[in-house]
C-alpha positions, 0 to 999 in steps of 0.5 A, spaced: 849 819 804 847 825 808 843 831 805 843 837 808 838 843 808 839 850 808 837 851 815 843 846 817 848 849 812 846 856 815 847 854 822 853 851 821 856 857 817 853 861 823 857 857 828 850 857 832 848 852 838 847 847 833 853 848 829 856 842 832 851 837 830 851 839 823 859 839 822 859 832 822 855 830 816 857 837 812 865 835 813 864 828 810 864 831 803 864 824 800 858 822 803 855 829 802 849 831 798 847 838 797 841 840 793 842 846 788 835 849 792 839 849 798 845 852 795 840 858 792 837 859 799 843 859 803 846 864 798 839 868 798 840 868 806 847 871 806 846 876 801 840 879 804 844 879 811 851 881 808 851 886 802 857 884 799 858 890 795 857 895 800 862 891 805 867 892 800 866 899 799 866 901 806 872 897 807 876 900 802 874 907 804 876 905 811 883 902 809 885 908 806 882 913 811 878 916 805 871 919 806 865 915 803 860 919 799 854 916 798 846 916 797 845 909 800 842 910 807 845 904 810 852 908 811 848 913 814 852 915 821 858 911 820 865 914 821 868 918 815 861 917 811 858 923 808 851 921 806 846 925 802 839 923 802 836 922 795 832 927 792 826 925 788 825 928 781 
């Protein structure tokens, strides 16, 4: 049996310099144990680096050559984005 932690999973999914070392135990599914805390840490890390909703919204606007109107400063400066900063009340 093999147990992989979040750092091993993230390395494998990122394809970094150690990915090949972790691919063997990860690909041996019948022998793989993944603690639930590892899954939680991987999702937490991925969500912190890849805002899924923002990615889908931007990709949709880009596919249809639409203008994206937003107050989300992560979009500021991107092509076809109209960013309006939030006004405090």
